Steps between C-alpha positions, in 0.01 A plus 500: 500500500276659762805546727691674220203729431473580873872580511468732198196670655691550830801648321273731300331616822837564667619695193189718508544552878864604444401735217235651722742542793750658261255755371378585852862545614558742217196701604636533855849589380356772275306642795814523709772585247329604182514313169824320411624777265492744790711287735878510543513128595392172346253246646552127441213258558499137620449370145817676374326785324635849557336843491782734387520850642621814330868452602699277258736430787267482797663528848300201618232250407212418735437123475161355598583133561141374516146617425442584869816707540339839448226423747762403759681825428204731533260349750480663750617805314800609708879501488538181704297298247723620219809406696372160604406409146868536415633324812266204441608468135162584351670790323859541388712793398745452215750787473540786746321440833592857595302638204213258568467618858322808363204274408362517851502880501339507152222270615454696824462826305214339297321396819471836682123508485243250631339494154830393338543224762148374450541489122831315529363247747209437266739424213739288718215285636441377147849352489568134596553432870799335668587346834748712697850364522647453845743784558543434871864395449588852388298699754583626846332234720185609675622337820784759502253784497348359817827531695402846620446855368715635221861575596513311826837331523364148439300602197784708359725192528240293311480762223876522469524120491240491221684753281866419564511131587385376158850361471842654461558311175200676342640844585846397379354450151435866440637730774859501374832413657458714814149376584382858562122528492454873457539773243844516332679827401580535133762751399431417132237302310770249410589406861446138586276412794800395710687823430191706582435311824854558612462869417181512714678337796779759463247780481343394831837461669614844375179670613553349846864622488615160624853479632714226653379405851142619456230268635239459220152350535300389192127462587346239270835392360385238251778267401770716649619691189530837666665390826755296311578789265530749782721276709730410210525836323457746785644321799192520721365250755163407338192332639195408295162401635215315326190297585575245230687186619583413137659838441693488829641154442604582144653834602707338774632243256599776253667700778701198612606418142619858453705493819305785654361324808716704735333831397171403338199296621127453446245423767126421504354795685200729490572873462272574792746337740772761430613695811732780600744233606556404140678833439575486125693778328309462171180321398368402156165359409444404135160371379374458854249785543266339247431225754448740795170663415375850577373402841847386609717764342550681827595177677751427221668842518491503875682166501771625264537821701550308822765275349699784345769694686466881520675646198422188299338459153211291376451426132143391426436365150144402404213507252231763542170558331450823310125453499467471876572869543250614239136574592246243386132568430233284654437331166873422468507343850192294420643385166833391661314288747286347223810455280698332778807693391740368770367142535757337270797630696338427835395148409789375288807716555539729806235398758404792725735731312379854424684779326495836673544850367832683509369759744397223740854365501663840553252628755513183707882494492516859620234421767731226634780753540692468176620785285451458122825579319445365149227340289572344160267326258625192313175434315647440153772283646242264650319461170834402338577260786167322468546453125829325567330275756205418274728422208706262710189336642346449159825360358504249784127426506540123489737498797277747690190295438673185617606672821179683601222375271325666210263712710776663702716555191209682337439711812857627499515557125186710522587678827841619383386591152202701633734671750736602220201652321388683814846654555520601133170691502567656842224318686757406770840629597802377699684745722817504705459716804814590700410568862722636775472470879668825610711481812457722805667788322291465182778344296389263222847420371404569137743678256391840371457362142426173323832504320631196692204288380580533132880540501679297236618158617347266751604412853698179495644266757845659464351846547339399827816343631322164535708200408 
């Protein structure tokens, strides 16, 4: 009998503790997001209870999986804590992760003053504590950061290995048939991802005015999608370079299977090793500049300029930050440091990566000797591409988790969803910049109009005369 009474007393104490934790969580949530009736999303608690928002069909539900979840999410009060609470599984998002990625910005807006931070911390400290989960398996290893300063060849190789060598089978789950890891080009909302990726490859080849016999270089070639497309459809001799052994091996296998080995190849090579002896007619670089960093932009463009023949063309396709070009007040700079705005990407996704402004890209390219001939934004196209990727990843979540683990799956779901949100609200952009290296007579070999880019019909193998 005494044991039974002790058990009842213990259960009663636990119930009271849970009720107390629940009420304290609601106080914190109200401080951040307002009362439930003023929210567009629902909140589900660890006991199954739900605070309904104002939307009968909420875009997402924030799930607090345990009493300590909210403390993990908000202490210290910065973007990285919010992210790591999701990666660790303390919190969950049911529904649209893209819509939920606005939570961080909403919380950040509430914490613009030291007084607001102090008040929040006071409330959060009343929540139950929790031991941190080990997220080391999903982070860029600290030992890699000790290989040298940012953007030295050895450290760049380690960063590329971290991002791209997760495993080819993981990328196969969601990239689509062509294994193209960059923004697609949608002619209509109804285009499939594969159709849109082929259209993007065609757009690049057309902008470069590829013709049979051209020697094409693809800097940061991924799994070989562009070099294969250009060799097969446009009759060029194509070389791709990458720092990822996994990508190079997979690309070479695909090239051999397609019967393109005589005019298409992929090598493990750093862009800094390019020389005038390479003498390519055309160069493409898609999704590479994000890894280069502002400090090495000139080295990057100098390398491409050296490797390109006079009269040649260089198509640079990359993500840029719209905010980088805009002036920031002292308080904004202080807040960004406190908020750790870029820590998630640097720690879990693109180590050492840093988006630059459009004017940095153009000015540095011109400083290296290039002539800017065309700039096109594909911002809306990248948001659409990312939604395709996220949908495929979520549909294959069990397979993805088995391949890379739960932490890494969550990193990629969040990273791509938040990126789609950032493109949609014009926080970031993606631009294709066509650059020319004029010959001694000033010729850039560009038609007078863009008509050839958008003419009906696509270049095919028969049109190039390639068998």
